[in-house]
C-alpha angles and dihedrals in degrees: 000000000000120000123235094222097185093050093047103039108022105075095196088063093047093051112041093188092056091123092054091053092049095048092051090047092049090052092054089048092052088051091051091052089051091049098046109055093172098071111125128203112218134171131234102178149005103271120105091251098032091123142098143204115241131192110187127217117251087236132061125250095017124149124278122230116195123194122197117195132223133225102137089280090289108073146037133050139230091252088065091067104049089125087082089074090056092047094053098039095106094060093051092219125153106263127202126186107197131214129197136180115275137230134286090029087058136013130254084246090058092045091053090051089048092055089050090050091048097053093043089052092050091049094049092047095048095114094051092046093045105239136119108263090206094060106058116143122186131199129184136180125212107322086011090061091050090050091052092049088051094056092043092052113101132222135342080042109094094209098064125139117211103284109258096021087113113063095200137355128209112196112189123192093337135170114227105167109050106195092102090063090071089067101050134082099244090067086080084077099030093049097200116169131201089259090061097056104085096040092049100042110090092197087072094061136067110269128226113281093196104050119068115229124217106196113195129178134161121254089219094059119104114282092245092054092047089050090058089063095041093050094045093049090049091049091050093053092045090056095048101258122142105251141157125190122209123184108195114216114239098003122129128192092282107030089057088073091061086074086069099048100085138018092258094053113116097245095037090052089052092051092048092048091051095046092046091048093077 
């Protein structure tokens, strides 16, 4: 049976109203930026988009929560996700929304290295920024989930963070084995080649044994996309990593983000509970 690669692995084809979801989320983000006048924009590297938005806790030495956006490595911006600041306001954590340079100006290899650089930079600057470097949690959606999985992967991956540097990782609607990307139209911008697949697929590398993984995917996403999360979670468990898989009923690739838009959202509430459980 032939596979409809676009339907299975191009979320914009699977969700015809994708632009409507993105527009509504952007509006909520714009409102959050109006509400929180203390958001800072800082840099971690040399690339044009090697920057992040930071909202600091009102208290010293609190945890840091980092969100990494998706967009198939070639779209979106940190300012599109300002609603995360609103969602996490009750726990008074330090919150970073991370940017990175985009394909085709850079490669997925370079982006993976950039995420490694960003998280190392944040860790090494914890004292100056006022957060606890032993309590860094990260969350990513879609390509952002892939990028987190890449930096948690251990040797022989070249993008590894020190094992245990990240306290907990939330990977939402990610892609962890990249061969399907070779068959979809967005690869005209991503420019992956067959020679890239193994090195950039975190499922092929040993996972962190010290960082718990929360794998989340929407039940209304295409079967092939859901299988990416199911297979990755299974692989984590088989290799002795701490992992938990949640398949959210009714959520598609875009509606799953609505659970991060306000404190009572399912995912936001989970983040808050974990952060406050220190």
